[in-house]
VONU-715303 format. One record per residue: x, y, z of N, C-alpha, C in turn. Coordinates in steps of 0.1 Angstrom, whole numbers, plus 5000, padded with zeros to 4 digits. Layout:
<nodes>
XYZXYZXYZ/...
</nodes>
This chain:
<nodes>
500849855000500050005002500950114998/501850135009502750255007503550265000/504050164990504650194979503950234968/502750174965501850234956501650374958/500950424975500950564976501950654969/503350624973504250694969504650714953/504650594946504450594935503350674926/502050654932501250774928501550924929/502050934940502251114942503451104932/504551034929505351074917504651074904/503651004901503050984890502251124888/501751164898501051294900501751414895/503051414901503951554896504451534885/504551394878504851384861503751474856/502651424857501551444851501251574853/501251674862501351814863502051874856/503551794852504451894845504551864832/503751764827503851704812502851824805/502951874794502151984790500951984787/500051844784498651864785498051804796/498851764809498351714816497651594819/497651524809497051374808498151314801/497551144799498051064794497150984785/497450894772496550844765496050724772/494850644770494450534776495550414774/495850404763497050324760498250314770/498650424771499750434785499250374795/498050394800497750364813497350174814/496950124803496749994801497849934798/498849984794500149924785501349924796/501450044803502550064812503050014825/501849924830502449884841502049914852/501450014851501150104863499650114864/498550034858497150064863496950074875/497250004883496950004894497150174905/498450214901498650334904498050464901/497550444884496750534880495350544886/494550424892493450404896493650474912/494850454918494850544932494650654931/495250734919495050874920493550904914/492950804906491550854905490550814914/491250694924489850684935490450834946/491350874946491451014955491051134947/490351114934489751264930491051324924/492251254921493151364912493051354898/492651244890492651194879490951184876/491051284862489651254854489651204839/488851254834489051224820489151324807/489851314804490151434789489151504783/489451624776488051674771487751634756/488551534751488151454739488451304741/487551264735487951054732488851094723/489850954726491150924717490450914706/491050954693490850914677491150774676/492050704683492550574681493150534692/492950384696493750314706494050194698/495150124709495649994706494449884709/494049794696493249704703493649604715/492749594727493249564737493349394740/492649354728492849184725493949144717/494449184707495549144699496549224699/496449344703497449464705498349434692/497749414680498649414669498649564661/497249634664497049724656495949844663/495949944656494850044659493550004658/492650044666491150034664490450184665/489750214660488950364658487550364669/487750354678486350364687485450474683/484050424687482950504684481850484695/480950564697479950554706478450524703/477450504709476050474710475150544722/474650614721473250614732472450494736/472550404747471250314744470750334760/469650394758468850364772468950464779/469950564775470350684781472050654790/472150544785473750524785474750514774/475850574775476750584762477450444764/477650364755478250234750479250254740/480450224744481650244738482150124729/482450144713482850004706483750054694/484249924690485349964679485349804672/486149834660486149684653487749694649/487949564651489549514648489349444636/490549424624490549374616490849204619/491449184632491849084633490949004644/490149074652489449034666487849024662/487249144652486149164650485549284657/484349284659483749374669484149344684/484049484689484249474705483949594712/483549554725482749634732483749734743/484249844744485149924752484649994762/485150034771484950094784485450244783/484950324790485250474789486550484793/487150374801488650414807489250384795/489250294785489950234776489950374760/488950424761488850544752488850664753/488750734763489550824769490850864774/491350964772492551004780492551034794/493351004804492851014818494051154818/493151224829493651394830493651414842/494751504845494451574861494251724858/493551774867493351914865494451994877/495252054875496052154883495152214895/494252304891493352354897492452274907/492152144904491652054916492652044921/494151994920495051964928495252084938/495052194937495552324944494352354953/492852294948491952284960492252214972/493052074966493251964975493952004986/495352044979496252114986495752235002/495252314995494552425001493452345015/492952245010492052165022493052125032/493952035027494951965034495652025045/496152205038496552255046495752355057/494552305056493652375064493352525065/493452555053493152695047491852725045/490952625044489752635037488752745042/489052785054487852895061488253035054/489553055043489753165041489353175025/489853265017489353295004489153174992/488453164985488953044972490153044968/490352964965491652914955491853024943/492453124941492553204930493653204920/493553154907494453134894495153264892/496453284896497453404891497953404880/498553304874498853264863498453164855/497553184846496553114837497352944836/496752854843497552734840498752654850/499352784857500552744862500952774876/500052924880499952924896498952974898/498552924913497452934924497952984935/496953124940496953144954496253054964/496752964975495952904986495152974995/496253084998495753165010497053205020/496453275031497553325041497153265052/498453245060498153235074499253275084/499153295092500553335101501253255108/502453245107503753125114504553235121/504553205134505453285147505553415140/504253455141503853605140504253685125/504453555117504753645104503653605095/503053665088502053615077502753575063/502353455062503153385051501953365037/502053385027501153355020501853235012/500653115009500853005004500352984988/501152934981501052944965501252784961/500852744950500952624944501252644931/502152604923502452594908503052484902/502652444888503552364881504152414868/505052354862505552394851505852554852/506852594862507052734864508552774858/509152654853510652734847510252844834/509552794830509352894813508553034822/507953024828506753134832507453224845/508653174850509153194863508653374867/509253454856509253624859507453614863/506653554854505553604854504853534868/505453424873505353364888505453454897/506853524896507353604906506453744907/505953804895505753924897503853904901/503253774899502253754905502053754918/502953654925503053644941503353774945/504153864940504154014947503054074947/502454064938500954174938500054084950/500453974957499353954970500053934979/501353904980502053864991503653964994/503753985007505054065008505954005005/507054054999508254034995508753935009/509553815006509953715012509053615020/507653665021506853565027506153475019/506453455007505853364998506453215002/505353135002505853005002505152884988/505952874983505852784968505952684966/504752584971504652454968504452404952/505452324949505452314931505852114927/505352134917505852014911506852014907/507552124899508652174891509952114898/511052054893512152044899512852154905/513252154921513952274924515152284915/516252194912517452234904517052304891/515952294886515452364872515252504875/514752534888514252664893515552764897/516752674899518052784904518352874893/517952844882518452944872517353034867/516553064875515053144872515353254884/513953314879514153434889513453394904/513153264905512453224915513253154925/514753164922515753114928515753144944/515353254950515453304960514253334969/513353244965512053214972512053094976/511053104988510752954997509852844986/510952764981510052634972510252534980/509052454981508952304985508552244972/509052134972508552034963507451944966/506251954961504951884966505451734972/506151674964506251534970507151514979/508051634982508551624998507351605011/506351685008505451675017503951605018/503751585008502551535002502351375002/501251325006501151175005499751155007/499551025002498050945004498350855013/497350865025497650785039496250785043/496050655047494850615054493450685045/493750655032492250705024492350825022/493150905023492851085023494451135018/494351225012495351325007495751405021/497151385024497751465037498851555036/499251655040500351725038501151755052/502451695054502851685068503251845071/503551865083503951965090504452075080/504452205080505552265072506352365082/506252345093506852395107508652375101/508752315098510552265095510952385086/510352365074510552435063510052585065/509052615074509052785075509852845088/510752745095511252795108512252875102/512752925093514052975084513852995069/514153065064513753085051514852975043/513952935034514652815025515052865012/516152915010516852985000517652874991/517452864979517852774968519152854966/519952744967521452794964522552704955/522952774948523752664937524852644937/525652504937527152514939527352434928/528752444923529052364912530352264915/530352134913531252064917531051924907/532151894900532551824891531151854878/531251974875530152034867528851964867/528551934881527551864883526351964894/525051974893524652084902524352014913/524352064924524052004935522952094945/521652064949521052134955521052174971/521152284973521552304990520252364996/519552315006518752415014518852415023/518452535030518952555046518052495055/517452415047516652285057516652165046/516852075053516951925046515651905041/515551855030514251845018514651715012/513851605010513651505010512851484996/513151464985512451484971512751344963/
</nodes>
């Protein structure tokens, strides 16, 4: 159970960093991680994409593609396809629709896990990239909490957006983007916490560990070069 939960969180971060935030159904069934995708779906992280796949691999012979269609029978949608080798077949929705993760939904779940629910709604600051979760005092310092994904290409916009709602130095940025990649951006002096370092699927729900250790002093990302390799140094130890 613990291994699957850890794999699910890793997969969630990968999907959030992918361009379309989704994976084709063939990859779900043929990648050997169907149970991991299902765990994410059970916890409300995964849904279906905006459009049905135009073609999928035949689930029976796996020798070629089939082109799914659908009919509405007695108010229910039924999916089917025809394979030149196997003949007509019935398919499930999971077999013909891409599996998709909604980053705004993830932001809402993080806000809930941080117990910021009594505050304002999640606000999207940079479309599809950055959300303001809310504010909270920590040791008499008001901190602004944010969630972001795919931040490297829009780091300047992210920095400016956070500055518009939070005091300089008070920002806490939880992200699926890899910290080493952020070292070369304008976010290198921000408090950056990898989602996979603090989040988990435990006892049937999504949880985030206490952030006190991360907020007790400023987490500044710094870069050292040793043997031409990037080494990430935090002011507190992070495991990701």
